[in-house]
KEZABA-671502 format. One record per residue: x, y, z of N, C-alpha, C in turn. Coordinates in steps of 0.05 Angstrom, whole numbers, m for minus. Layout:
<nodes>
NODE      n_x      n_y      n_z     ca_x     ca_y     ca_z      c_x      c_y      c_z
NODE        X        Y        Z        X        Y        Z        X        Y        Z
...
</nodes>
This chain:
<nodes>
NODE      n_x      n_y      n_z     ca_x     ca_y     ca_z      c_x      c_y      c_z
NODE    m1618     1996     m964    m1603     1971     m963    m1585     1971     m939
NODE    m1586     1949     m923    m1569     1947     m900    m1540     1945     m908
NODE    m1523     1957     m892    m1494     1957     m898    m1481     1932     m886
NODE    m1464     1920     m901    m1449     1896     m890    m1420     1902     m890
NODE    m1407     1901     m867    m1378     1905     m866    m1364     1882     m879
NODE    m1340     1887     m889    m1324     1866     m900    m1309     1875     m925
NODE    m1291     1859     m934    m1275     1865     m957    m1291     1861     m982
NODE    m1287     1879    m1001    m1300     1875    m1028    m1281     1859    m1046
NODE    m1293     1843    m1062    m1277     1828    m1082    m1279     1844    m1108
NODE    m1256     1855    m1116    m1255     1873    m1139    m1238     1860    m1162
NODE    m1249     1860    m1186    m1234     1851    m1209    m1226     1875    m1226
NODE    m1200     1877    m1233    m1190     1897    m1251    m1185     1884    m1278
NODE    m1197     1895    m1299    m1191     1885    m1326    m1177     1908    m1341
NODE    m1151     1906    m1342    m1134     1928    m1352    m1109     1916    m1365
NODE    m1103     1924    m1390    m1080     1913    m1404    m1054     1929    m1400
NODE    m1055     1952    m1386    m1031     1967    m1379    m1021     1956    m1352
NODE    m1000     1940    m1353     m991     1925    m1329     m984     1943    m1306
NODE     m970     1965    m1312     m962     1983    m1290     m986     1996    m1276
NODE    m1006     2005    m1292    m1030     2017    m1281    m1045     1996    m1264
NODE    m1047     1972    m1275    m1061     1950    m1261    m1049     1945    m1234
NODE    m1022     1945    m1232    m1009     1940    m1207    m1013     1963    m1188
NODE    m1013     1988    m1198    m1018     2011    m1181    m1046     2010    m1169
NODE    m1065     2003    m1186    m1093     2001    m1177    m1095     1979    m1156
NODE    m1083     1956    m1161    m1085     1934    m1142    m1073     1942    m1115
NODE    m1050     1955    m1115    m1037     1963    m1091    m1055     1983    m1075
NODE    m1066     2002    m1089    m1083     2022    m1076    m1108     2010    m1064
NODE    m1120     1991    m1078    m1145     1978    m1069    m1139     1959    m1046
NODE    m1117     1945    m1048    m1110     1926    m1026    m1104     1942    m1000
NODE    m1092     1966    m1003    m1087     1983     m980    m1113     1991     m966
NODE    m1135     1991     m981    m1161     1997     m970    m1175     1973     m958
NODE    m1162     1950     m959    m1173     1926     m947    m1188     1908     m966
NODE    m1187     1913     m992    m1202     1897    m1012    m1186     1874    m1022
NODE    m1200     1854    m1033    m1188     1831    m1046    m1189     1837    m1076
NODE    m1166     1836    m1089    m1164     1846    m1116    m1150     1825    m1134
NODE    m1162     1822    m1158    m1151     1805    m1179    m1149     1821    m1205
NODE    m1128     1816    m1221    m1124     1830    m1246    m1125     1811    m1269
NODE    m1139     1819    m1291    m1137     1805    m1317    m1130     1826    m1338
NODE    m1115     1819    m1358    m1106     1838    m1378    m1118     1834    m1406
NODE    m1139     1819    m1407    m1152     1812    m1432    m1182     1810    m1428
NODE    m1198     1819    m1448    m1227     1819    m1444    m1239     1792    m1441
NODE    m1229     1772    m1456    m1239     1745    m1453    m1233     1733    m1426
NODE    m1208     1738    m1417    m1201     1728    m1390    m1216     1742    m1368
NODE    m1221     1768    m1373    m1236     1783    m1353    m1264     1773    m1351
NODE    m1277     1767    m1373    m1305     1757    m1372    m1306     1729    m1359
NODE    m1286     1713    m1365    m1284     1686    m1353    m1282     1689    m1323
NODE    m1266     1708    m1313    m1263     1712    m1284    m1289     1722    m1272
NODE    m1303     1739    m1286    m1329     1749    m1277    m1349     1726    m1274
NODE    m1350     1710    m1294    m1369     1687    m1294    m1362     1668    m1272
NODE    m1336     1663    m1268    m1327     1643    m1249    m1328     1652    m1220
NODE    m1322     1678    m1215    m1319     1686    m1187    m1340     1706    m1177
NODE    m1356     1718    m1195    m1376     1738    m1188    m1366     1759    m1169
NODE    m1347     1776    m1177    m1337     1796    m1159    m1358     1817    m1151
NODE    m1351     1832    m1131    m1370     1853    m1122    m1369     1878    m1140
NODE    m1347     1882    m1153    m1343     1906    m1170    m1322     1899    m1191
NODE    m1327     1910    m1215    m1307     1907    m1237    m1298     1935    m1246
NODE    m1271     1939    m1247    m1259     1963    m1258    m1250     1955    m1286
NODE    m1260     1968    m1306    m1258     1958    m1333    m1248     1978    m1354
NODE    m1226     1971    m1366    m1217     1987    m1389    m1235     1981    m1413
NODE    m1237     1998    m1432    m1253     1993    m1456    m1236     1981    m1478
NODE    m1213     1992    m1483    m1196     1983    m1505    m1178     1960    m1495
NODE    m1187     1936    m1499    m1174     1912    m1488    m1167     1892    m1510
NODE    m1146     1876    m1507    m1142     1854    m1525    m1166     1834    m1523
NODE    m1172     1820    m1544    m1195     1801    m1543    m1221     1816    m1543
NODE    m1239     1809    m1525    m1265     1822    m1523    m1262     1850    m1512
NODE    m1275     1870    m1525    m1271     1897    m1515    m1288     1901    m1490
NODE    m1281     1923    m1475    m1294     1928    m1450    m1324     1932    m1451
NODE    m1333     1944    m1472    m1362     1949    m1475    m1377     1922    m1476
NODE    m1366     1903    m1490    m1379     1877    m1492    m1378     1862    m1465
NODE    m1355     1865    m1452    m1352     1853    m1425    m1373     1865    m1406
NODE    m1375     1891    m1406    m1393     1905    m1388    m1422     1897    m1393
NODE    m1429     1896    m1418    m1457     1889    m1425    m1466     1863    m1413
NODE    m1449     1842    m1415    m1455     1816    m1404    m1454     1817    m1373
NODE    m1434     1831    m1363    m1430     1833    m1334    m1454     1845    m1320
NODE    m1464     1867    m1332    m1486     1882    m1320    m1513     1868    m1325
NODE    m1517     1860    m1349    m1543     1848    m1357    m1548     1821    m1344
NODE    m1528     1804    m1345    m1532     1776    m1335    m1526     1772    m1306
NODE    m1508     1789    m1294    m1500     1784    m1267    m1506     1807    m1248
NODE    m1513     1830    m1259    m1519     1853    m1242    m1496     1863    m1226
NODE    m1472     1858    m1235    m1448     1867    m1221    m1441     1896    m1229
NODE    m1436     1913    m1210    m1429     1941    m1217    m1403     1943    m1232
NODE    m1402     1962    m1250    m1378     1966    m1267    m1370     1996    m1266
NODE    m1345     2001    m1264    m1334     2028    m1268    m1315     2026    m1291
NODE    m1321     2041    m1312    m1303     2043    m1335    m1280     2062    m1329
NODE    m1256     2054    m1337    m1233     2072    m1335    m1218     2070    m1362
NODE    m1218     2092    m1376    m1210     2091    m1404    m1199     2118    m1414
NODE    m1184     2117    m1435    m1174     2141    m1448    m1194     2154    m1467
NODE    m1216     2139    m1472    m1236     2150    m1491    m1253     2170    m1475
NODE    m1250     2196    m1483    m1262     2217    m1467    m1283     2234    m1480
NODE    m1293     2225    m1503    m1314     2241    m1516    m1341     2237    m1502
NODE    m1359     2256    m1506    m1385     2254    m1495    m1400     2229    m1504
NODE    m1396     2223    m1530    m1409     2199    m1541    m1399     2174    m1528
NODE    m1373     2173    m1522    m1362     2149    m1508    m1374     2147    m1480
NODE    m1376     2169    m1466    m1387     2169    m1439    m1416     2159    m1440
NODE    m1431     2171    m1458    m1459     2163    m1461    m1462     2134    m1467
NODE    m1446     2124    m1485    m1447     2096    m1492    m1441     2078    m1468
NODE    m1420     2085    m1453    m1413     2069    m1430    m1434     2069    m1408
NODE    m1444     2093    m1402    m1463     2095    m1381    m1490     2084    m1389
NODE    m1497     2085    m1414    m1522     2075    m1423    m1524     2044    m1421
NODE    m1501     2032    m1419    m1500     2003    m1415    m1508     1995    m1386
NODE    m1508     2016    m1369    m1514     2011    m1341    m1490     2013    m1322
NODE    m1467     2022    m1333    m1444     2025    m1315    m1449     2045    m1293
NODE    m1437     2041    m1270    m1441     2058    m1247    m1425     2084    m1250
NODE    m1403     2083    m1264    m1386     2107    m1266    m1368     2104    m1291
NODE    m1356     2127    m1298    m1339     2128    m1322    m1317     2148    m1316
NODE    m1292     2139    m1313    m1270     2157    m1306    m1249     2156    m1328
NODE    m1240     2180    m1336    m1222     2182    m1359    m1193     2182    m1350
NODE    m1176     2167    m1364    m1147     2166    m1359    m1135     2191    m1372
NODE    m1113     2202    m1360    m1102     2194    m1334    m1119     2205    m1312
NODE    m1122     2190    m1290    m1138     2200    m1268    m1121     2200    m1242
NODE    m1131     2215    m1223    m1118     2215    m1197    m1128     2191    m1181
NODE    m1110     2176    m1170    m1117     2151    m1156    m1137     2157    m1133
NODE    m1133     2179    m1119    m1151     2185    m1097    m1180     2188    m1106
NODE    m1183     2200    m1130    m1210     2204    m1141    m1223     2176    m1148
NODE    m1207     2159    m1160    m1217     2132    m1167    m1226     2118    m1141
NODE    m1209     2120    m1120    m1216     2106    m1095    m1242     2117    m1083
NODE    m1246     2143    m1085    m1271     2154    m1076    m1295     2144    m1091
NODE    m1292     2141    m1117    m1313     2131    m1134    m1319     2101    m1128
NODE    m1297     2086    m1124    m1301     2058    m1116    m1316     2056    m1090
NODE    m1308     2073    m1071    m1321     2073    m1045    m1351     2079    m1047
NODE    m1357     2098    m1064    m1385     2106    m1068    m1402     2083    m1080
NODE    m1391     2069    m1099    m1405     2047    m1111    m1409     2024    m1091
NODE    m1388     2018    m1076    m1389     1996    m1056    m1410     2003    m1035
NODE    m1411     2028    m1026    m1431     2036    m1006    m1459     2032    m1018
NODE    m1462     2038    m1043    m1488     2035    m1055    m1498     2007    m1055
NODE    m1479     1988    m1059    m1487     1960    m1060    m1485     1947    m1033
NODE    m1479     1963    m1012    m1480     1953     m985    m1455     1941     m973
NODE    m1432     1949     m984    m1407     1939     m973    m1390     1961     m961
NODE    m1383     1958     m937    m1366     1978     m923    m1343     1963     m910
NODE    m1320     1976     m909    m1297     1964     m896    m1303     1963     m866
NODE    m1293     1942     m852    m1298     1940     m823    m1282     1961     m808
NODE    m1290     1968     m784    m1275     1987     m768    m1247     1977     m763
NODE    m1228     1995     m761    m1200     1988     m755    m1195     1993     m725
NODE    m1186     1972     m711    m1181     1975     m682    m1151     1974     m677
NODE    m1141     1994     m664    m1112     1995     m656    m1112     2001     m626
NODE    m1110     1981     m610    m1112     1984     m581    m1139     1996     m574
NODE    m1139     2018     m559    m1164     2031     m551    m1177     2048     m572
NODE    m1162     2052     m594    m1172     2069     m616    m1188     2053     m637
NODE    m1210     2063     m645    m1227     2051     m666    m1232     2071     m687
NODE    m1225     2065     m712    m1231     2082     m735    m1253     2069     m752
NODE    m1276     2081     m752    m1299     2070     m767    m1304     2088     m791
NODE    m1292     2080     m814    m1295     2096     m838    m1324     2098     m847
NODE    m1339     2075     m845    m1366     2075     m855    m1383     2096     m842
NODE    m1379     2100     m816    m1395     2120     m801    m1381     2146     m796
NODE    m1357     2149     m806    m1342     2174     m803    m1336     2180     m774
NODE    m1328     2160     m759    m1324     2164     m730    m1298     2152     m720
NODE    m1285     2166     m702    m1261     2157     m688    m1267     2157     m658
NODE    m1263     2135     m644    m1267     2134     m616    m1242     2123     m601
NODE    m1239     2131     m576    m1219     2121     m559    m1233     2112     m533
NODE    m1230     2086     m526    m1244     2075     m503    m1274     2080     m505
NODE    m1285     2080     m529    m1313     2084     m533    m1322     2113     m534
NODE    m1304     2132     m529    m1311     2160     m529    m1304     2173     m556
NODE    m1322     2188     m567    m1318     2201     m593    m1295     2221     m592
NODE    m1279     2221     m613    m1258     2241     m617    m1267     2259     m640
NODE    m1274     2284     m634    m1285     2301     m655    m1264     2311     m674
NODE    m1263     2301     m698    m1244     2309     m718    m1257     2324     m741
NODE    m1242     2341     m754    m1251     2354     m779    m1250     2333     m801
NODE    m1263     2338     m823    m1263     2319     m845    m1235     2313     m855
NODE    m1218     2333     m856    m1190     2329     m865    m1175     2312     m844
NODE    m1178     2319     m819    m1164     2303     m798    m1173     2274     m799
NODE    m1199     2270     m804    m1210     2243     m805    m1198     2227     m829
NODE    m1195     2240     m851    m1183     2227     m875    m1154     2220     m869
NODE    m1139     2238     m856    m1111     2232     m849    m1110     2208     m829
NODE    m1128     2209     m810    m1129     2187     m790    m1134     2160     m804
NODE    m1153     2160     m823    m1159     2135     m837    m1135     2125     m853
NODE    m1121     2143     m866    m1097     2135     m882    m1076     2123     m863
NODE    m1071     2136     m841    m1051     2126     m822    m1059     2100     m809
NODE    m1085     2097     m803    m1094     2073     m790    m1093     2049     m809
NODE    m1102     2054     m834    m1101     2032     m854    m1072     2023     m860
NODE    m1054     2042     m857    m1026     2036     m864    m1008     2033     m839
NODE    m1020     2027     m816    m1004     2026     m792     m980     2008     m795
NODE     m957     2018     m784     m932     2004     m787     m916     2013     m811
NODE     m929     2028     m829     m916     2038     m853     m914     2068     m852
NODE     m891     2079     m858     m887     2108     m858     m899     2121     m882
NODE     m916     2141     m878     m930     2155     m900     m917     2183     m903
NODE     m907     2189     m926     m895     2215     m931     m916     2237     m934
NODE     m907     2262     m932     m925     2284     m936     m937     2284     m964
NODE     m920     2277     m984     m930     2276    m1011     m952     2255    m1014
NODE     m948     2232    m1002     m968     2211    m1003     m994     2221     m991
NODE     m992     2233     m967    m1017     2242     m954    m1031     2264     m970
NODE    m1015     2281     m982    m1027     2302     m999    m1043     2289    m1022
NODE    m1031     2269    m1035    m1044     2257    m1058    m1069     2242    m1050
NODE    m1068     2229    m1026    m1091     2213    m1018    m1113     2229    m1005
NODE    m1106     2249     m989    m1126     2264     m974    m1137     2288     m990
NODE    m1118     2302    m1004    m1127     2326    m1019    m1131     2320    m1049
NODE    m1122     2297    m1059    m1126     2289    m1086    m1102     2292    m1104
NODE    m1083     2309    m1097    m1058     2311    m1113    m1037     2324    m1095
NODE    m1012     2323    m1105     m990     2331    m1087     m979     2359    m1093
NODE     m995     2377    m1105     m986     2403    m1112     m989     2424    m1089
NODE    m1001     2415    m1067    m1004     2434    m1045     m978     2437    m1029
NODE     m977     2457    m1012     m954     2461     m995     m953     2439     m974
NODE     m931     2424     m972     m929     2402     m952     m934     2411     m924
NODE     m930     2437     m918     m935     2447     m891     m964     2444     m883
NODE     m982     2442     m904    m1010     2438     m898    m1014     2412     m883
NODE     m998     2392     m889    m1000     2366     m875     m993     2370     m846
NODE     m971     2385     m841     m962     2389     m814     m983     2403     m797
NODE     m997     2422     m808    m1017     2437     m794    m1039     2419     m784
NODE    m1049     2402     m803    m1071     2384     m796    m1062     2361     m777
NODE    m1037     2352     m782    m1026     2331     m764    m1023     2341     m736
NODE    m1015     2366     m733    m1011     2378     m706    m1038     2379     m691
NODE    m1059     2387     m706    m1086     2389     m694    m1096     2361     m687
NODE    m1091     2341     m705    m1100     2314     m700    m1086     2303     m675
NODE    m1060     2308     m672    m1045     2298     m649    m1055     2310     m623
NODE    m1062     2335     m623    m1072     2348     m599    m1098     2335     m590
NODE    m1115     2329     m609    m1141     2317     m603    m1137     2288     m592
NODE    m1118     2274     m604    m1112     2247     m594    m1100     2248     m566
NODE    m1083     2268     m562    m1070     2271     m535    m1092     2276     m514
NODE    m1112     2292     m521    m1134     2298     m502    m1150     2273     m496
NODE    m1148     2253     m514    m1161     2227     m509    m1142     2206     m498
NODE    m1120     2216     m486    m1100     2199     m473    m1085     2182     m493
NODE    m1081     2192     m518    m1064     2178     m538    m1042     2197     m547
NODE    m1026     2205     m528    m1004     2223     m534     m982     2208     m549
NODE     m970     2221     m569     m949     2209     m585     m958     2184     m600
NODE     m984     2183     m606     m995     2160     m620     m985     2159     m649
NODE     m985     2183     m661     m975     2186     m689     m946     2196     m686
NODE     m927     2180     m696     m899     2187     m693     m888     2199     m719
NODE     m868     2216     m716     m855     2228     m739     m829     2214     m744
NODE     m824     2206     m769     m798     2195     m777     m785     2218     m793
NODE     m765     2231     m780     m753     2255     m792     m744     2250     m821
NODE     m753     2267     m839     m745     2266     m867     m760     2245     m883
NODE     m778     2230     m869     m792     2208     m883     m822     2212     m882
NODE     m833     2217     m859     m862     2221     m857     m873     2213     m830
NODE     m897     2201     m830     m911     2196     m805     m920     2167     m804
NODE     m923     2156     m780     m930     2128     m777     m944     2123     m750
NODE     m963     2104     m751     m974     2093     m727     m961     2066     m723
NODE     m948     2061     m701     m934     2036     m697     m954     2013     m694
NODE     m947     1989     m703     m965     1966     m700     m967     1958     m671
</nodes>
């Protein structure tokens, strides 16, 4: 399937307001268009009305439960579904996946893991985020490439992930804890690990004539200025 750059339209059907807002914020930071519904009936109505590219769906919902919503969503519209639920038995997983869901993630989950799973599903259906251009720098997440003036900047996978986070959030200071949670999956690592990889990333950018491109805000974190 050919890949098409652009924002994905994602519907979250989740009755935990705080979690819904966290999910929305994380997905919007990735460039997606996100809507939230907190009820199964409202969620299904939104699916019928707007035909999103992906649905993130709780199972235990007010009104229509998530399994019923998923069944109609997948069977009638062919829209991919990722279940996110506290129901963690093997039988629950089998039931959810047997409906045709693309994935099943158990709460509580690490946001970085969910974002990776969302990215995998979107790539499967042919949606990739467009490259990010900041002056002479281009960050192409879909192809795993960073270029400056058209020349490739050879980064390790970890450096590339850090570069993506900084580029997506340009103008916003990202703390070491945030980068640990997004790049490594959780914040239990030594924060000095971030410094080591940032130092290497900066050296490679400097070799590409982008010295001081990533700035340090003492005591706060790192930022690429707009």
